[in-house]
Each structure stands twice: as structure tokens, then as C-alpha cells.
C-alpha positions in Angstrom: -15.3 11.8 27.3 -13.1 9.2 25.4 -9.4 9.3 25.2 -8.4 9.6 21.5 -5.8 7.9 19.5 -3.1 10.3 18.2 -2.7 9.9 15.2 -5.2 7.3 14.1 -3.8 4.0 13.1 -4.6 2.8 9.6 -3.4 -0.8 10.2 -1.8 -3.1 12.8 1.5 -3.3 11.1 4.5 -2.8 13.3 5.6 -0.2 10.8 2.5 2.1 11.1 2.5 5.3 13.1 2.0 4.9 16.8 -1.2 6.1 18.5 0.2 8.9 20.7 2.0 12.2 19.8 4.9 11.3 22.1 5.1 7.9 20.5 5.1 9.5 17.1 8.1 11.7 18.0 9.9 8.5 19.1 8.8 6.9 15.9 10.5 9.6 13.9 13.7 8.8 15.6 13.4 5.0 15.4 12.5 5.0 11.6 15.5 7.0 10.8 18.0 5.0 12.9 21.3 4.5 11.1 21.0 7.7 8.9 23.3 10.7 9.2 20.7 12.9 7.4 16.9 13.0 7.7 14.8 14.0 4.7 11.3 15.6 5.2 9.9 12.7 3.0 11.1 10.1 5.4 9.1 11.7 8.2 6.0 12.4 6.2 6.0 8.7 5.1 6.3 7.5 8.7 3.0 9.1 9.5 1.2 6.3 7.5 -1.9 8.5 7.2 -4.2 10.0 4.7 -5.8 12.4 7.1 -5.1 16.1 7.1 -5.1 16.4 10.9 -1.8 14.5 11.3 -0.4 15.8 8.2 -1.0 19.4 9.4 0.3 18.5 12.8 3.6 17.2 11.6 5.0 20.6 10.3 3.4 22.5 13.1 4.9 20.5 15.9 8.3 20.6 14.1 8.1 24.3 13.8 7.6 24.9 17.5 10.1 22.2 18.7 13.8 22.8 18.9 14.1 21.1 15.4 12.4 24.3 14.1 15.6 26.1 14.9 17.5 24.3 12.1 18.3 26.9 9.5 15.6 27.0 6.8 13.2 24.9 8.8 10.8 27.8 9.4 10.5 28.3 5.7 10.0 24.7 5.0 7.5 24.1 7.7 5.5 27.3 6.8 5.4 26.1 3.1 4.2 22.6 4.1 1.4 24.1 6.3 0.3 26.5 3.4 0.2 23.5 1.0 -1.5 21.0 3.4 -4.1 23.5 4.7 -4.8 24.8 1.1 -5.5 21.3 0.0 -7.6 20.2 3.0 -10.3 22.6 1.9 -10.8 20.7 -1.4 -9.4 17.2 -1.1 -9.9 14.4 1.5 -6.8 12.4 0.4 -3.1 12.6 1.3 -1.9 16.2 0.3 0.6 16.5 -2.5 4.0 17.8 -1.5 6.6 19.1 -4.1 9.7 16.9 -4.3 12.0 19.8 -3.5 10.2 20.1 -0.1 10.2 16.5 0.5 14.0 16.3 -0.3 14.9 18.9 2.3 17.3 17.2 4.8 18.9 18.0 8.1 21.1 16.3 10.7 19.6 13.3 12.4 21.3 14.5 15.5 19.3 17.6 15.5 16.1 15.4 15.2 17.0 13.2 18.2 18.0 16.2 20.3 14.8 18.0 19.5 12.7 15.0 20.2 14.4 14.5 23.7 13.6 18.1 24.6 10.1 18.1 23.3 8.8 14.8 24.5 8.5 15.6 28.2 6.2 18.6 27.4 4.2 16.5 24.9 3.6 13.8 27.4 2.2 16.3 29.9 0.0 17.8 27.3 -1.4 14.4 26.1 -3.2 14.1 29.5 -5.7 16.7 28.7 -6.5 15.7 25.1 -10.0 14.0 24.8 -12.8 13.4 22.3 -15.2 16.2 23.1 -17.2 19.0 21.3 -16.6 17.1 18.2 -18.8 19.5 16.1 -16.0 22.0 16.4 -13.4 19.6 15.1 -14.9 18.8 11.6 -17.5 19.6 9.0 -17.6 23.3 7.9 -15.1 24.4 10.6 -12.3 22.9 8.4 -12.6 25.9 6.2 -11.8 28.7 8.7 -9.2 26.5 10.3 -7.5 26.1 6.9 -7.6 29.7 6.1 -6.3 30.9 9.4 -3.6 28.2 9.4 -2.5 29.6 5.9 -2.5 33.2 7.1 -0.5 32.3 10.2 2.0 30.2 8.2 2.7 33.2 5.9 4.1 34.9 8.9 6.7 32.3 9.2 8.7 33.7 6.3 9.5 37.0 7.8 9.6 35.6 11.4 12.2 33.1 10.4 14.7 36.0 11.1 13.4 36.4 14.7 14.6 33.8 17.3 11.6 31.7 18.3 9.5 34.1 16.1 7.3 31.4 14.8 6.4 29.8 18.1 3.1 31.8 18.7 1.6 31.2 15.2 3.0 27.7 15.1 1.4 26.8 18.4 -2.0 28.1 17.4 -1.7 25.9 14.1 -0.7 23.0 16.4 -3.8 23.3 18.4 -5.9 23.2 15.4 -4.2 20.3 14.0 -4.1 18.3 17.2 -7.8 19.2 17.7 -8.6 17.9 14.3 -6.7 14.8 14.8 -7.9 14.0 18.2 -11.5 15.2 17.5 -11.1 17.6 20.4 -13.3 20.6 19.8 -12.0 22.3 22.9 -8.5 22.4 21.5 -9.8 23.9 18.2 -11.5 26.6 20.2 -8.3 27.2 22.1 -6.7 27.5 18.7 -8.9 30.3 17.7 -8.0 32.2 21.0 -4.4 31.5 20.4 -4.8 33.0 16.9 -5.6 36.4 18.3 -2.8 36.0 20.8 -0.4 35.1 18.0 -1.5 38.1 15.8 -0.6 40.4 18.7 2.7 38.7 19.2 3.6 38.8 15.5 2.8 42.5 15.3 5.3 43.3 18.1 7.9 40.8 16.7 7.5 41.8 13.0 11.1 42.3 11.8 10.4 44.8 9.0 
């Protein structure tokens, strides 16, 4: 089994996204240095990717990190997931994101704090990510992944009122996105298992 690059590099430019998820989180901090506020568009642009895997991974990892506790962030990340997952069924290029979503901003201090708290866990998780069972991480499997991701993301709206309510569905989507990005079918399979767990947790946490 081969160790993957996360996310894939498109070029050798020093401005391109790094080849590890923990490096990507650091990249978010580095590319926003000197700013008081961070816009979603700045983070999306720093991905330097036209692949849906990293694009889907971005809002999912934000949703389950401490950054996801920023007021309104659950709604923003849920909407981004729905848009990206919906388009990944029909288009192979970079997904279209409305300007109003891209212009959503929050304190860079929240970003740096969230990255610092998330990176140690991400680094541990990276050790078990490999290229394996690739038939589960592409092809027709994209369609059920996209549909399930949309359904899970829809739960973000009511669960925004529940502390850490989006973690379970967000974690399942993260596994799907990371599996697609790393071509790791085992993570995709794990995502399907987590979907069942997330549905059960959403049922008990439903605020209405």
C-alpha cells in the first residue's frame, strides 16, 4: 500500500497547497497571516485544487474542528457541502460557490486557535491513511457518497442549535472526502458505517 499525498499537488509552486492534511491546516494559517478577518474564499483559493475530494474535505474538516463553533459556521459548512456534493455528481471541474458564501468571514484568531487544537489529532490520523481498495474511492461510488453527504449536511441546519451537534454527520462526510482525496477505499467504507452511526445520533440530538 502506498502512502498518498493529501491533497494532490497541482504544481511545484511554493504557493500551492501542501501534500498533507496537517500541512494544509498550517497552510490556512500561513496564507492568512497579517489579516484580522478570514474569508471563506481565501481558504478555498489556498486549496489550489480542482478536485472535489479536497473541496469537500475543506468544509467537512472545518465543521468538526473548533472553528466549526464560530456562530453561523455550521450553516455555512453545511451549505458548502451540499453545493460541492451536488456538483460532484455532474461536473469534474472546480465547484461553483456563491459570492455570499465565499465572502463569509470570521476572526483569524478563531482560525489559528482551531488549527492548533485540531492538528495533533490530524497528525495521528494521517498515519493510517493509505492508497487501498481504490475501487471504493471513485467511479460510480461517487454518486451514493454525494447523495449521502447532501443528506447529512442538511442536518447541519437544525443541529446548529445543538452544541457539537454536527460532529457525527460532519465526521462521516470527512471520511468520505478524505477517502476520495487519498484514494483510500477503506476510509470510504468507514464513512458508510459512520453514516449509520450519525443517523442514530442525529435522531437523539434532534432539537425539534
